[in-house]
PyMOL Python script that loads the backbone (N, CA, C, O; Angstrom):
from pymol import cmd

cmd.read_pdbstr("""\
ATOM      1  N   MET A   1      60.261  23.243  -0.947  1.00  0.00           N
ATOM      2  CA  MET A   1      59.808  22.542  -0.290  1.00  0.00           C
ATOM      3  C   MET A   1      59.653  22.495   1.385  1.00  0.00           C
ATOM      4  O   MET A   1      60.475  23.046   2.117  1.00  0.00           O
ATOM      5  N   GLY A   2      58.709  21.903   1.790  1.00  0.00           N
ATOM      6  CA  GLY A   2      58.205  22.260   3.394  1.00  0.00           C
ATOM      7  C   GLY A   2      58.144  20.541   4.260  1.00  0.00           C
ATOM      8  O   GLY A   2      58.472  19.439   3.822  1.00  0.00           O
ATOM      9  N   LYS A   3      57.764  20.815   5.176  1.00  0.00           N
ATOM     10  CA  LYS A   3      57.626  19.990   6.280  1.00  0.00           C
ATOM     11  C   LYS A   3      56.637  18.864   5.578  1.00  0.00           C
ATOM     12  O   LYS A   3      56.761  17.671   5.854  1.00  0.00           O
ATOM     13  N   GLU A   4      55.619  19.361   4.621  1.00  0.00           N
ATOM     14  CA  GLU A   4      54.617  18.644   3.991  1.00  0.00           C
ATOM     15  C   GLU A   4      55.559  17.525   3.561  1.00  0.00           C
ATOM     16  O   GLU A   4      54.981  16.446   3.695  1.00  0.00           O
ATOM     17  N   GLN A   5      56.886  17.379   3.061  1.00  0.00           N
ATOM     18  CA  GLN A   5      57.632  16.406   1.651  1.00  0.00           C
ATOM     19  C   GLN A   5      58.065  15.497   3.144  1.00  0.00           C
ATOM     20  O   GLN A   5      58.583  14.420   2.850  1.00  0.00           O
ATOM     21  N   TYR A   6      57.972  15.685   4.337  1.00  0.00           N
ATOM     22  CA  TYR A   6      58.407  14.128   5.472  1.00  0.00           C
ATOM     23  C   TYR A   6      57.186  14.107   6.362  1.00  0.00           C
ATOM     24  O   TYR A   6      57.202  13.247   7.243  1.00  0.00           O
ATOM     25  N   HIS A   7      56.281  14.784   6.302  1.00  0.00           N
ATOM     26  CA  HIS A   7      54.979  14.857   7.082  1.00  0.00           C
ATOM     27  C   HIS A   7      54.324  13.357   6.213  1.00  0.00           C
ATOM     28  O   HIS A   7      53.776  13.538   5.125  1.00  0.00           O
ATOM     29  N   CYS A   8      54.437  11.893   6.795  1.00  0.00           N
ATOM     30  CA  CYS A   8      53.650  10.654   7.265  1.00  0.00           C
ATOM     31  C   CYS A   8      53.645   9.835   7.922  1.00  0.00           C
ATOM     32  O   CYS A   8      54.843   9.974   8.166  1.00  0.00           O
ATOM     33  N   CYS A   9      53.441   9.198   8.374  1.00  0.00           N
ATOM     34  CA  CYS A   9      53.528   8.150   9.708  1.00  0.00           C
ATOM     35  C   CYS A   9      54.506   7.750   9.494  1.00  0.00           C
ATOM     36  O   CYS A   9      55.307   8.117  10.353  1.00  0.00           O
ATOM     37  N   ALA A  10      55.204   6.756   8.286  1.00  0.00           N
ATOM     38  CA  ALA A  10      56.620   6.322   7.765  1.00  0.00           C
ATOM     39  C   ALA A  10      57.780   7.317   8.867  1.00  0.00           C
ATOM     40  O   ALA A  10      58.583   6.950   9.724  1.00  0.00           O
ATOM     41  N   ALA A  11      57.421   8.602   8.383  1.00  0.00           N
ATOM     42  CA  ALA A  11      58.761   9.326   9.288  1.00  0.00           C
ATOM     43  C   ALA A  11      58.400   9.581  10.762  1.00  0.00           C
ATOM     44  O   ALA A  11      58.688  10.469  11.565  1.00  0.00           O
ATOM     45  N   CYS A  12      57.968   8.928  10.788  1.00  0.00           N
ATOM     46  CA  CYS A  12      57.249   9.158  12.540  1.00  0.00           C
ATOM     47  C   CYS A  12      57.837   8.461  13.604  1.00  0.00           C
ATOM     48  O   CYS A  12      57.694   7.242  13.517  1.00  0.00           O
ATOM     49  N   LYS A  13      58.448   8.857  14.568  1.00  0.00           N
ATOM     50  CA  LYS A  13      59.204   8.146  15.696  1.00  0.00           C
ATOM     51  C   LYS A  13      58.047   7.395  16.056  1.00  0.00           C
ATOM     52  O   LYS A  13      58.552   6.280  16.185  1.00  0.00           O
ATOM     53  N   HIS A  14      56.690   7.240  16.334  1.00  0.00           N
ATOM     54  CA  HIS A  14      55.789   6.603  17.172  1.00  0.00           C
ATOM     55  C   HIS A  14      55.418   5.553  16.119  1.00  0.00           C
ATOM     56  O   HIS A  14      54.292   5.100  16.326  1.00  0.00           O
ATOM     57  N   PHE A  15      56.082   4.996  14.972  1.00  0.00           N
ATOM     58  CA  PHE A  15      55.460   4.154  14.031  1.00  0.00           C
ATOM     59  C   PHE A  15      56.274   3.170  13.927  1.00  0.00           C
ATOM     60  O   PHE A  15      57.499   3.295  13.919  1.00  0.00           O
ATOM     61  N   ARG A  16      55.297   1.483  13.788  1.00  0.00           N
ATOM     62  CA  ARG A  16      55.731   0.425  14.363  1.00  0.00           C
ATOM     63  C   ARG A  16      55.374  -0.224  13.000  1.00  0.00           C
ATOM     64  O   ARG A  16      54.491   0.195  12.251  1.00  0.00           O
ATOM     65  N   VAL A  17      56.213  -1.359  12.759  1.00  0.00           N
ATOM     66  CA  VAL A  17      55.955  -2.361  11.648  1.00  0.00           C
ATOM     67  C   VAL A  17      55.894  -3.790  12.608  1.00  0.00           C
ATOM     68  O   VAL A  17      56.758  -4.299  13.321  1.00  0.00           O
ATOM     69  N   LEU A  18      54.660  -4.152  12.340  1.00  0.00           N
ATOM     70  CA  LEU A  18      54.808  -5.689  12.905  1.00  0.00           C
ATOM     71  C   LEU A  18      54.798  -6.838  11.885  1.00  0.00           C
ATOM     72  O   LEU A  18      53.953  -6.935  10.995  1.00  0.00           O
ATOM     73  N   LYS A  19      55.702  -7.611  12.067  1.00  0.00           N
ATOM     74  CA  LYS A  19      55.468  -9.056  11.019  1.00  0.00           C
ATOM     75  C   LYS A  19      54.831 -10.090  11.973  1.00  0.00           C
ATOM     76  O   LYS A  19      55.514 -10.384  12.954  1.00  0.00           O
ATOM     77  N   ASN A  20      53.843 -10.579  11.862  1.00  0.00           N
ATOM     78  CA  ASN A  20      53.189 -11.919  12.478  1.00  0.00           C
ATOM     79  C   ASN A  20      53.185 -13.282  10.906  1.00  0.00           C
ATOM     80  O   ASN A  20      52.376 -13.213   9.981  1.00  0.00           O
ATOM     81  N   ASN A  21      53.941 -14.026  10.989  1.00  0.00           N
ATOM     82  CA  ASN A  21      53.322 -14.750   9.934  1.00  0.00           C
ATOM     83  C   ASN A  21      53.106 -14.626   8.569  1.00  0.00           C
ATOM     84  O   ASN A  21      52.109 -14.947   7.923  1.00  0.00           O
ATOM     85  N   GLY A  22      54.154 -14.123   8.199  1.00  0.00           N
ATOM     86  CA  GLY A  22      54.509 -13.350   6.867  1.00  0.00           C
ATOM     87  C   GLY A  22      53.269 -12.339   6.430  1.00  0.00           C
ATOM     88  O   GLY A  22      52.979 -12.124   5.253  1.00  0.00           O
ATOM     89  N   ASN A  23      52.529 -11.705   7.657  1.00  0.00           N
ATOM     90  CA  ASN A  23      51.903 -10.864   7.164  1.00  0.00           C
ATOM     91  C   ASN A  23      52.370  -9.285   8.000  1.00  0.00           C
ATOM     92  O   ASN A  23      52.698  -9.242   9.185  1.00  0.00           O
ATOM     93  N   THR A  24      52.309  -8.171   7.156  1.00  0.00           N
ATOM     94  CA  THR A  24      53.022  -6.757   7.756  1.00  0.00           C
ATOM     95  C   THR A  24      51.870  -6.100   8.101  1.00  0.00           C
ATOM     96  O   THR A  24      50.854  -6.211   7.415  1.00  0.00           O
ATOM     97  N   GLN A  25      51.939  -5.137   9.517  1.00  0.00           N
ATOM     98  CA  GLN A  25      50.811  -4.262   9.740  1.00  0.00           C
ATOM     99  C   GLN A  25      51.926  -3.384  10.274  1.00  0.00           C
ATOM    100  O   GLN A  25      52.991  -3.685  10.814  1.00  0.00           O
ATOM    101  N   TYR A  26      51.105  -1.612   9.816  1.00  0.00           N
ATOM    102  CA  TYR A  26      51.710  -1.108  10.193  1.00  0.00           C
ATOM    103  C   TYR A  26      50.872  -0.386  11.519  1.00  0.00           C
ATOM    104  O   TYR A  26      49.698  -0.751  11.574  1.00  0.00           O
ATOM    105  N   PHE A  27      51.257   0.492  12.495  1.00  0.00           N
ATOM    106  CA  PHE A  27      50.832   0.624  13.813  1.00  0.00           C
ATOM    107  C   PHE A  27      51.227   2.072  14.420  1.00  0.00           C
ATOM    108  O   PHE A  27      52.164   2.485  13.737  1.00  0.00           O
ATOM    109  N   CYS A  28      50.942   2.875  15.279  1.00  0.00           N
ATOM    110  CA  CYS A  28      51.136   3.864  15.642  1.00  0.00           C
ATOM    111  C   CYS A  28      50.743   3.752  16.658  1.00  0.00           C
ATOM    112  O   CYS A  28      49.566   3.741  17.018  1.00  0.00           O
ATOM    113  N   SER A  29      52.423   3.575  17.747  1.00  0.00           N
ATOM    114  CA  SER A  29      52.224   3.263  19.178  1.00  0.00           C
ATOM    115  C   SER A  29      52.141   4.389  19.955  1.00  0.00           C
ATOM    116  O   SER A  29      52.487   4.269  21.130  1.00  0.00           O
ATOM    117  N   ARG A  30      51.610   5.875  19.412  1.00  0.00           N
ATOM    118  CA  ARG A  30      51.188   6.720  20.204  1.00  0.00           C
ATOM    119  C   ARG A  30      49.624   6.565  20.217  1.00  0.00           C
ATOM    120  O   ARG A  30      48.969   6.437  21.251  1.00  0.00           O
ATOM    121  N   LEU A  31      49.153   6.589  19.073  1.00  0.00           N
ATOM    122  CA  LEU A  31      47.573   6.655  18.903  1.00  0.00           C
ATOM    123  C   LEU A  31      46.962   5.534  18.906  1.00  0.00           C
ATOM    124  O   LEU A  31      45.740   5.450  18.785  1.00  0.00           O
ATOM    125  N   LYS A  32      48.045   4.155  19.097  1.00  0.00           N
ATOM    126  CA  LYS A  32      47.268   3.069  19.640  1.00  0.00           C
ATOM    127  C   LYS A  32      46.371   2.534  18.124  1.00  0.00           C
ATOM    128  O   LYS A  32      45.249   2.031  18.182  1.00  0.00           O
ATOM    129  N   TYR A  33      46.897   2.695  17.227  1.00  0.00           N
ATOM    130  CA  TYR A  33      45.847   2.971  15.929  1.00  0.00           C
ATOM    131  C   TYR A  33      46.388   2.012  14.472  1.00  0.00           C
ATOM    132  O   TYR A  33      47.386   2.567  14.012  1.00  0.00           O
ATOM    133  N   GLU A  34      46.101   1.076  13.859  1.00  0.00           N
ATOM    134  CA  GLU A  34      46.344   0.789  12.689  1.00  0.00           C
ATOM    135  C   GLU A  34      46.132   1.555  11.741  1.00  0.00           C
ATOM    136  O   GLU A  34      45.051   2.116  11.563  1.00  0.00           O
ATOM    137  N   THR A  35      47.419   1.715  10.800  1.00  0.00           N
ATOM    138  CA  THR A  35      47.957   2.757   9.910  1.00  0.00           C
ATOM    139  C   THR A  35      48.581   2.282   8.993  1.00  0.00           C
ATOM    140  O   THR A  35      48.663   1.094   8.679  1.00  0.00           O
ATOM    141  N   LYS A  36      49.198   3.448   8.366  1.00  0.00           N
ATOM    142  CA  LYS A  36      49.533   3.139   6.824  1.00  0.00           C
ATOM    143  C   LYS A  36      51.074   4.071   6.613  1.00  0.00           C
ATOM    144  O   LYS A  36      51.162   5.187   7.126  1.00  0.00           O
ATOM    145  N   PRO A  37      51.788   3.705   6.121  1.00  0.00           N
ATOM    146  CA  PRO A  37      53.228   4.416   5.534  1.00  0.00           C
ATOM    147  C   PRO A  37      52.835   5.987   5.107  1.00  0.00           C
ATOM    148  O   PRO A  37      53.672   6.890   5.130  1.00  0.00           O
ATOM    149  N   ASN A  38      51.772   6.134   4.807  1.00  0.00           N
ATOM    150  CA  ASN A  38      51.934   7.393   3.691  1.00  0.00           C
ATOM    151  C   ASN A  38      50.533   8.066   4.465  1.00  0.00           C
ATOM    152  O   ASN A  38      49.915   8.976   3.913  1.00  0.00           O
ATOM    153  N   TYR A  39      50.222   7.657   5.451  1.00  0.00           N
ATOM    154  CA  TYR A  39      48.925   8.602   6.213  1.00  0.00           C
ATOM    155  C   TYR A  39      49.465   9.684   7.089  1.00  0.00           C
ATOM    156  O   TYR A  39      50.631   9.565   7.463  1.00  0.00           O
ATOM    157  N   GLN A  40      48.827  10.643   7.435  1.00  0.00           N
ATOM    158  CA  GLN A  40      49.384  11.733   7.988  1.00  0.00           C
ATOM    159  C   GLN A  40      48.517  11.835   9.072  1.00  0.00           C
ATOM    160  O   GLN A  40      47.395  11.353   8.920  1.00  0.00           O
ATOM    161  N   PHE A  41      48.765  12.303  10.016  1.00  0.00           N
ATOM    162  CA  PHE A  41      47.867  12.898  11.531  1.00  0.00           C
ATOM    163  C   PHE A  41      48.571  14.158  12.053  1.00  0.00           C
ATOM    164  O   PHE A  41      49.623  14.483  11.502  1.00  0.00           O
ATOM    165  N   ASN A  42      48.019  15.015  13.221  1.00  0.00           N
ATOM    166  CA  ASN A  42      48.584  15.932  13.381  1.00  0.00           C
ATOM    167  C   ASN A  42      49.240  15.696  14.479  1.00  0.00           C
ATOM    168  O   ASN A  42      49.708  16.780  14.828  1.00  0.00           O
ATOM    169  N   CYS A  43      49.531  14.892  15.210  1.00  0.00           N
ATOM    170  CA  CYS A  43      50.669  14.343  16.521  1.00  0.00           C
ATOM    171  C   CYS A  43      51.588  13.980  15.535  1.00  0.00           C
ATOM    172  O   CYS A  43      52.261  13.356  16.356  1.00  0.00           O
ATOM    173  N   TRP A  44      52.238  13.814  14.449  1.00  0.00           N
ATOM    174  CA  TRP A  44      53.438  13.629  13.803  1.00  0.00           C
ATOM    175  C   TRP A  44      54.609  14.193  14.487  1.00  0.00           C
ATOM    176  O   TRP A  44      54.825  15.403  14.552  1.00  0.00           O
ATOM    177  N   GLU A  45      55.497  13.114  15.089  1.00  0.00           N
ATOM    178  CA  GLU A  45      56.328  13.925  15.613  1.00  0.00           C
ATOM    179  C   GLU A  45      57.796  12.829  14.638  1.00  0.00           C
ATOM    180  O   GLU A  45      57.815  11.616  14.427  1.00  0.00           O
ATOM    181  N   PRO A  46      58.872  13.952  14.241  1.00  0.00           N
ATOM    182  CA  PRO A  46      59.144  13.110  12.718  1.00  0.00           C
ATOM    183  C   PRO A  46      60.847  12.407  14.068  1.00  0.00           C
ATOM    184  O   PRO A  46      61.230  12.981  15.087  1.00  0.00           O
ATOM    185  N   LYS A  47      61.256  11.456  13.626  1.00  0.00           N
ATOM    186  CA  LYS A  47      62.283  10.223  13.256  1.00  0.00           C
ATOM    187  C   LYS A  47      63.705  11.360  13.884  1.00  0.00           C
ATOM    188  O   LYS A  47      63.544  12.562  13.675  1.00  0.00           O
ATOM    189  N   GLU A  48      64.631  11.042  14.402  1.00  0.00           N
ATOM    190  CA  GLU A  48      65.768  11.640  14.530  1.00  0.00           C
ATOM    191  C   GLU A  48      66.290  11.586  13.064  1.00  0.00           C
ATOM    192  O   GLU A  48      66.503  12.509  12.278  1.00  0.00           O
ATOM    193  N   SER A  49      66.386  10.693  12.969  1.00  0.00           N
ATOM    194  CA  SER A  49      67.093  11.070  10.992  1.00  0.00           C
ATOM    195  C   SER A  49      66.512  11.314  10.098  1.00  0.00           C
ATOM    196  O   SER A  49      66.813  11.329   8.905  1.00  0.00           O
ATOM    197  N   VAL A  50      65.197  11.630  10.872  1.00  0.00           N
ATOM    198  CA  VAL A  50      64.221  12.628   9.487  1.00  0.00           C
ATOM    199  C   VAL A  50      64.466  14.084  10.129  1.00  0.00           C
ATOM    200  O   VAL A  50      64.645  15.058   9.398  1.00  0.00           O
ATOM    201  N   LEU A  51      64.465  14.166  11.305  1.00  0.00           N
ATOM    202  CA  LEU A  51      64.654  15.956  11.794  1.00  0.00           C
ATOM    203  C   LEU A  51      66.288  16.067  11.223  1.00  0.00           C
ATOM    204  O   LEU A  51      66.436  17.269  11.001  1.00  0.00           O
ATOM    205  N   LYS A  52      67.048  15.645  11.025  1.00  0.00           N
ATOM    206  CA  LYS A  52      68.374  15.978  10.888  1.00  0.00           C
ATOM    207  C   LYS A  52      68.500  15.973   9.254  1.00  0.00           C
ATOM    208  O   LYS A  52      69.336  16.775   8.837  1.00  0.00           O
ATOM    209  N   ILE A  53      67.761  15.150   8.184  1.00  0.00           N
ATOM    210  CA  ILE A  53      67.708  15.680   7.117  1.00  0.00           C
ATOM    211  C   ILE A  53      67.320  16.807   6.736  1.00  0.00           C
ATOM    212  O   ILE A  53      67.898  17.470   5.874  1.00  0.00           O
ATOM    213  N   MET A  54      66.080  17.218   7.467  1.00  0.00           N
ATOM    214  CA  MET A  54      64.801  18.062   7.380  1.00  0.00           C
ATOM    215  C   MET A  54      65.964  19.492   7.876  1.00  0.00           C
ATOM    216  O   MET A  54      66.139  20.424   7.091  1.00  0.00           O
ATOM    217  N   GLN A  55      66.668  19.449   9.264  1.00  0.00           N
ATOM    218  CA  GLN A  55      67.585  20.445   9.474  1.00  0.00           C
ATOM    219  C   GLN A  55      68.463  20.827   8.660  1.00  0.00           C
ATOM    220  O   GLN A  55      68.858  21.993   8.628  1.00  0.00           O
ATOM    221  N   LYS A  56      68.963  19.746   7.757  1.00  0.00           N
ATOM    222  CA  LYS A  56      70.194  19.969   6.845  1.00  0.00           C
ATOM    223  C   LYS A  56      69.872  20.599   5.551  1.00  0.00           C
ATOM    224  O   LYS A  56      70.599  21.279   4.827  1.00  0.00           O
ATOM    225  N   ARG A  57      68.138  20.096   5.338  1.00  0.00           N
ATOM    226  CA  ARG A  57      68.036  20.641   4.122  1.00  0.00           C
ATOM    227  C   ARG A  57      67.135  22.544   4.779  1.00  0.00           C
ATOM    228  O   ARG A  57      66.661  23.250   3.889  1.00  0.00           O
ATOM    229  N   GLY A  58      67.073  22.950   5.972  1.00  0.00           N
ATOM    230  CA  GLY A  58      66.612  23.788   6.137  1.00  0.00           C
ATOM    231  C   GLY A  58      65.159  23.972   6.424  1.00  0.00           C
ATOM    232  O   GLY A  58      64.644  25.088   6.475  1.00  0.00           O
ATOM    233  N   VAL A  59      64.532  22.896   6.605  1.00  0.00           N
ATOM    234  CA  VAL A  59      63.711  22.781   6.768  1.00  0.00           C
ATOM    235  C   VAL A  59      62.656  22.862   8.565  1.00  0.00           C
ATOM    236  O   VAL A  59      62.921  22.114   9.506  1.00  0.00           O
ATOM    237  N   GLU A  60      61.612  23.857   8.595  1.00  0.00           N
ATOM    238  CA  GLU A  60      61.184  24.012   9.651  1.00  0.00           C
ATOM    239  C   GLU A  60      60.445  22.545  10.291  1.00  0.00           C
ATOM    240  O   GLU A  60      60.125  21.654   9.504  1.00  0.00           O
ATOM    241  N   LYS A  61      60.255  22.422  11.515  1.00  0.00           N
ATOM    242  CA  LYS A  61      59.320  21.377  11.927  1.00  0.00           C
ATOM    243  C   LYS A  61      57.934  21.282  12.426  1.00  0.00           C
ATOM    244  O   LYS A  61      57.042  20.446  12.574  1.00  0.00           O
ATOM    245  N   CYS A  62      58.230  22.809  12.656  1.00  0.00           N
ATOM    246  CA  CYS A  62      56.152  23.384  12.518  1.00  0.00           C
ATOM    247  C   CYS A  62      56.123  24.254  11.599  1.00  0.00           C
ATOM    248  O   CYS A  62      55.057  24.780  11.281  1.00  0.00           O
TER     249      CYS A  62
END
""", "prot")
cmd.dss("prot")
cmd.show_as("cartoon", "prot")
cmd.util.cbc("prot")
cmd.orient("prot")
């Protein structure tokens, strides 16, 4: 298993969830782009919690 197991927007530190009047929007604060949790972009930067799990399991970030 490699980083591709973790590489998705929901695991990125730029991923934001915006809730307005019962509607949920997923947004990348870096790209200023609406996204979905399972999408993948090359600018992916894992959240600190995801990085710790990856390191614990011996998975390289790059």
